[in-house]
C-alpha positions in Angstrom: 2.7 2.1 -0.8 0.2 -0.6 -0.1 1.0 -4.1 1.1 -0.4 -7.1 2.8 0.7 -7.6 6.4 0.7 -11.4 6.0 2.5 -11.5 2.6 5.0 -14.3 2.9 7.1 -13.0 0.0 7.6 -9.4 1.4 8.8 -8.9 5.0 8.3 -5.8 7.1 12.1 -5.3 6.8 11.8 -5.1 3.0 8.8 -2.8 3.2 10.8 -0.5 5.4 13.5 -0.3 2.7 11.2 1.0 -0.1 11.9 4.7 0.5 15.4 4.2 -0.7 14.0 3.4 -4.2 11.9 6.6 -4.4 12.6 10.3 -4.8 9.2 11.0 -3.3 7.9 10.4 0.2 6.7 6.8 0.8 3.8 6.2 3.2 3.4 2.5 3.7 -0.2 1.4 4.3 -0.6 -2.2 5.6 -3.7 -4.2 4.9 -4.8 -7.5 6.4 -4.1 -10.4 4.1 -1.3 -11.8 2.0 0.1 -11.0 -1.4 -3.4 -10.6 -3.0 -4.8 -8.5 -0.2 -6.4 -6.2 -2.8 -9.1 -8.9 -3.5 -10.4 -8.4 0.1 -9.9 -4.6 0.2 -10.7 -3.5 -3.4 -13.0 -0.7 -2.5 -10.6 0.8 0.0 -7.6 0.5 -2.4 -9.7 2.1 -5.2 -10.5 5.0 -2.8 -6.8 5.5 -2.0 -5.9 5.5 -5.7 -8.8 7.9 -6.5 -7.7 10.3 -3.8 -4.1 10.2 -5.1 -5.2 10.9 -8.6 -7.7 13.6 -8.0 -6.9 15.0 -4.5 -8.9 14.7 -1.3 -12.7 15.2 -1.3 -13.8 18.5 0.1 
């Protein structure tokens, strides 16, 4: 789970509650920035998605 540490609409408390909505492990990964943190971290987010889709690079 990816989120912006400075997102005013999602508190740390709400982030901590996300595992209750999943039947799989949730690994929160905070990024600097607000709700649209992805704009500043697009390459890193794409890398995380790629690794989840294809597995880790060897």
